[in-house]
N, C-alpha and C positions, 0 to 999 in steps of 0.2 A: 542604475544599471542601464546599459545601452544594448541595442541589437548588434550582435557581431556577425561578421561575414561567415564564420565557421558554424555558428549555432543561431541561425536567423529566427528560430521560432521558440526559443527558450524564454523570452520575455515578451510581454504584449507590445504591440506597436504603439507609437504615440500618434495622436490625431494630427492631420486628418487622413493620412494614407497608410493602410495596412501593408506589411511587407509581402504577405501572401494572400491568395484568394480565400474566400470564406471557408470552404470545405477543409482546406489544409490547416487553417487556423483552428477550426473547430476540433480537429483530431489532435493537434499537437500543442496548442497554446496552453501553458500551465501544466504541461505533462512532461517534466524532466525525467530522464532515466535515473533510477535509484543509484546513487554513487557507491553504495556498499554492496548491494546484492545484484545490481544490474537489472532489476525488475523493470519491465517495460510499462506495466500498469502500476500506478502508485499504490502502496499499501495503505490500509486504513489505520490512521493514528488515533487510537482510542484513549491514550493516556491523557488524563486531565492536568497533570503536572510534569515538569521536566527538571532533571537534575542540574545542579550548579556545582562548578569546580571550587568555588569559594563564594563567600557572601556577596550577592549581587552580580555574580558572573556565571550565567548559564553556560552549559556545555555548547549549545548551539545558539539559535536565535529565539528559541521559545522558552517561556517560563510557565505560563498557565493558559489552558485552552480557551477560557473566555476571552482573553486578550488576543490570542492568535493561535492558529493550529495549522499544520502542514496541509491538510485537505482543504480547509477553508481558503488558505492563501492561494493554492493552486486553482481552485474554482474561481476565485475572484480575478486572478490573472487571466483566465480563459474568457470570462465575461467581458472584462475590459478590452481584450483583443477584439472580440466580436462586435462590440459597440463603439469601436474606434475611440476608446477612452483611455485616459492615463491611469485612472483608479476605478476600482469597484469594491463595494462593501456588501457582504452577505448578511441577511437577517433571518430570524426564525420564521417569518411569514411575509407575504406581501403586505398585509395590514401593519405588521411591525415596521416595515420599511416606510410606509406612509406616516406612521406615528413618529418615527425618528426624524424624518424630514421636517414635519410640522413642529416638533419639539425643539428643533434647532433655531426656531424663530423666537424672538423676544416677546414677552407679554405686551399686548397692545398692537401687535402686527396685524396686517390685513392681507388676505389671500383672495385672488379672483380665480374662480373655477368654472369650467364648462358645466352646464346643468346636468347633462345626462352622463353621470359618472357611475361607476360600480357601486352597488348598494352598500358595501362595507366602507368604501371611501366616503360616501355621503353620510353614513352613520358617524364616522370619526369626525368629519368636518362639522356636523351639526350638533353632536352630543358630547364630544370629547374635547375638541380643539378649543371651543369657547370656554371650557372649564379652566384652561390655563391662559385665557386672555387673548386668544387668536380668533379674529372674526373672518368669516368666509362669505363672499358674495358670489352667487351663481348667475351665470348668463348663458343663454342659448346660442348666441351668435358672437362668440368671443373675438373673432377677427374684426367684426364690424364695430362693436361698442366697448372694447377694452378701455379705450381712453376715457370714456364716460364714467367708468367705475374706479379709475385710479385715484388714490388719495395719498397724502404724504406718508401714511402708515403702510401703504401697500409694499410688500416685500417679495411676494411670490405669485406666479400664475401657474395654475394646474390644468393640464390638458390630458384628455384621453383621445387618442386618434389611432384606430377607430374607437368610438365610444361603445360602452357596454350598456345595453344590448342593441342599440339602434344603428350601430355601425356608421355614425356620422364621422366625417373626416374634418380635421382642422389643418389649415395651412400654417405649419409650424414656423416657417420663416417669416410670414406676415406678422404673427403674434410676437415673435422674438424681436423683430425690428421695432415695434412699438414699445414693448416692455423694457428693452435695454436703453431706450432713450431716457427712461426714468430710473435707471439703475435697479430694475426689478428682474429677478431671476425667473427662469421658466423651467418647469418640470413637465416631462412627458411620460405618461404611463404607456409603455410599449407592449404590455402583456398580450394584447389581442393579435399582434403581428409577429413578435419575436425579433431578435436582432438580424435574422436572415432576411426578412422582408423589408424592414425599415430601421434606419439608424438616425434617430432624432438629433444627436449631437452634431451630425454633419449639416443640419439645417439651423444650427445656432443655439439649440436648447442647452441649458446649463446642467441639468440632471435628467437621466432617464431611469425609470424604475420598472421593475417587473415583479409579478408574482411568478417566481421560479417554478412553483407548483404546476404551472400550465406548460407552455411550449418548451421552455428551456429544459426542464426535466423530462417532460413528455411521456411519462409512464404512470401517472396517477398514483405514485407511491411515496411522494415527498411533499411536505408543506414547507415553503421557504420563500424568501424574497431577496432582491438585490437592487442596489442603486449604483449607477456608473456616472462618472463625471471627469472633468479635466482640471478642476481648480484645486490648488494646494490648500487653500483656505477651507474648502468644503471637506477635503480629506481630514484636516485637523478637527473640524467641528463635528462632522458626522462620525468620524472614527472614535472620537472621545465618547460620544453618546452610545455608539455600538458597544463599547466596553463598559461604560458606566451603567447603562440600563441592563445590559446583559442579554439582550434579545438576539442571541446568536444561534445559528443552526448547529446540530451535532456534526461530528466528524463523519459519521456514517451517511447522514443526509447529504453532506457536501460531496462525498465520494459518489453517491448515487446520482446526484444532479450533474456532476461533472461527466459521469459516464453517459447520461442521457444527452447532454449538450453535444457530445461528439457526433451524434447523428442528426442534429437539429436541421441541417440543410436538406437532408434527404426527407425527413418527416414533414417539414414545412412546405416543401415543394409539392409533395403528394397530397397533403391536406388542402392546399390551395387549389390544386387541380380538381380534387373531389368536390370541394365547395362550389367551384365554378359550374361543374356538371349538375349538382343538386339545385343551385340557385337558378340556373337556366331552365331546368325542368319545372320548378315551382312557378317561375315567372310566366310560363306558358299555360299554367293551369287556370281554369275558370273558377276553381275553388279557393283561389288565393286573392286577397285584396291587394297586397303589395309585398315586395321583397326588398330587404335591405342587404345589399352586398356590393362592396366597392369594386369588385371585379366585373360587374355588369356595366355595359355602356349606359344603361338607364339610370345608374346611380347619380344623384345630383352633384356629387363631388368626385366624379370619375377623373376629372382633369388633375385633381390633387393626387389621386392614387398613382396616376402615370408619372407624376413628378417626384413623389416621395417614396414610393414603393419599388422594390427591386422588380424590374421588368413589368411594372404596372400590375403586379399580382394583387389579388383581392384578399389573400389570407384564407385561413380555414374556418372562419366564423361567419355566420349569417343569421338573419332573423326574418320572419315573415308573419303577416297577419292572415289568419284563416277565416273564411266565411263561416258563420255560425256562432261567433262569439266565444266566450270563455269556455262554454261546455264543449264545443267542437275542438278547441285547443287542447283541453284536458284529454279528450278521447284520442286525438292524434298522438299525444305522448304515450298513451296506453297501447295503441295499435302498432307502433313501430316494432320490428322484429330484430333489427340489427342495432339501431340506435338505442342506447340505454337511457332510461329516465333517471337523470342524476344531475346534481350541480357540478360546477367546475368545467374545465375545458382544456384543450390543447394536448390531450393524451393520444396514444396510438389508436384508442377505441373511440367510436363516434358516440356522442351524447346528445340528448335533447332535454330541454327544460322549459318551464313556463315562468318567465321573470316576475310577472305580477304576483304570483303565489309562492315563488321560491327566492331567487337571488335578490329581488328588489321589493319583496313583500313589506319591508320595514319603511319604505318611502310612502308618504301619504298619496292616495289615489290621484288627487288633483295635480300634485307635483309630478307624479309618474306620467300621467297622460299628457301633461303640458310638453313633455319632451319625447312623446311617441311611444311610451311603454304602456300600451293598452292591454286590457284583459285577454284579448285574442292574439297577442304577440307570442310567437314561439321562437325560442333561440336554439340554434343547432351548432354543435362543434363537430366538424368532419374530421374523422381519423384517417387512417392509412389503409382502410379496407379497399376492396375493388370498387371503382367508381360506379359501375353499372349496378352493382348490388345495392349501393346506397341510394342511387336514383330510383330504382324500383321500389325500395322500401318506403321512401317518403311518399311516393305517388300512391302506393296501395294504402298506406295509413291515412293519407289525405282523403282518398275516395271513401274509405270506410267511415272516417270521422264525420264527414259532411253528409254522407248518405244516412247515417244513423240519426244525425241531427234533423234532417229533413223528414225521416220516417217518424221520429218522435214528435215533431211538430204536427205532422198530418194526423198522427194518432190522437194527439191531444185535442186537435180541432174537432175530430170526429166525436170524441167523448163529450166535449163541451156542447156539441150541437144537439145531443139527445135531451 
């Protein structure tokens, strides 16, 4: 299918240049008018099977919903458009997306990954991938030492940029340049930013993956994943596994995620603006050891953000180290009034969590701390509430958490002195 002059947004654009700007694509890509009823919003196609006029000849293009479904097709077209991709494939979760990409590799393959990855990704790499013969090497400075880790068996490089939860950035183009010299494909997990803020395929990445659960859906009511790419070979290999493994999302989840995607540009802008306000306030506080946020000029990879992110945006995620250690970090999470203590991110509501005890608890402490995930590290997902309310909330929680820590320490010293 090609983009026609009469209906320029019925099909996703082909890389590298979209036909329309992001907001227009978000609203219209993968959203054809229903040809029978004229419905502007697509109906939910709950049928698991589709009639055939004769043996092997379906009435339309669908036979069985595990293989394909109208709602899934429309959602995949929309994501492909926003990621400047030729194809996108949806899966039942972000973890399922990771699993399918890794299972597309032959036994004996080698993967190079950034060290500070999402806890679920680390768990899959270290406990599941090796069970089917795939070895993963972790490196903290992948742009610098990727060449030192490449072997004849290396087939894939895995990047998170920003990383979860330390918000480190990777120069995607620099890694791609080195990897492609050896015929190695590069995957970028773009969950923390969303397609609105960053498009890794534009910088040479071969596959971009998302936990749709986060920013793309944006309302904390869908668990889902997606991979986007331009390769016909990847479409065949990953598409086969999507159907063969059956790790596919429901029609209703696809419909919900597609609805959420239509406002992604509005939500991502507001979340990034709010995170900038919160990060700036935290950085100025004497109760904070350090703030990780790519939107701050103090971020060590700020230059990469200006190059890879839309308008140099920092995104809606940040983390910081609080004075007072793990106890103060726990109290901070308890004292917030607007931020909800919960895992996940990217929803319209603001969330706070403690990675060392929650999302990254399964990673050994020495490995966590080697990449900056200390016991006093707090992760924040800024939603779309009023920025001033969020700023005030973190500051009051910070003051209460540290003050109680200091009072407790003074009280303990007094008791011990008697």
